[in-house]
C-alpha positions, -999 to +999 in steps of 0.1 A: +002+000+000+013+031-006+013+062+014-009+090+007+012+124+022-005+147+038-039+136+020-054+117+044-055+089+069-057+053+071-058+027+099-050-005+099-039-035+118-023-068+111-045-096+122-029-127+101-030-103+073-034-067+068-071-055+068-082-018+064-110-014+091-119+025+082-099+055+060-108+090+056-095+108+026-091+141+035-068+170+045-053+171+076-072+185+096-089+185+137-126+169+111-108+143+094-094+124+130-122+133+142-143+113+115-116+089+119-125+083+151-163+078+142-155+054+120-133+032+143-157+033+173-173+000+166-137-017+167-131-005+200-096+000+193-076+008+226-040+022+213-034+043+188+008+044+175+008+075+152+034+102+139+037+134+158+013+155+137-007+180+160-041+166+157-035+133+170-018+149+198-047+170+203-074+148+198-062+115+209-063+104+249-028+106+260-034+069+275-038+053+243-016+068+219+022+064+214+041+083+190+064+061+170+060+025+151+067+003+179+045-022+180+032-017+146+046-049+132+033-086+147+065-104+132 
């Protein structure tokens, strides 16, 4: 999957194979992250691993947010 730089978000989790639970293709805005969070709410995701983009720092609960790629791969 090719990254979309500064064009949107994708939420992925690797469970035996890659599966996309939700995505929002939008500019990097707080509203776009809020929309993604709404789409992800049925999945009860408890931890987010992201870069240090400001909306993540502002909108994600610090107890459930880790900046970096630690634990993003199962192998």
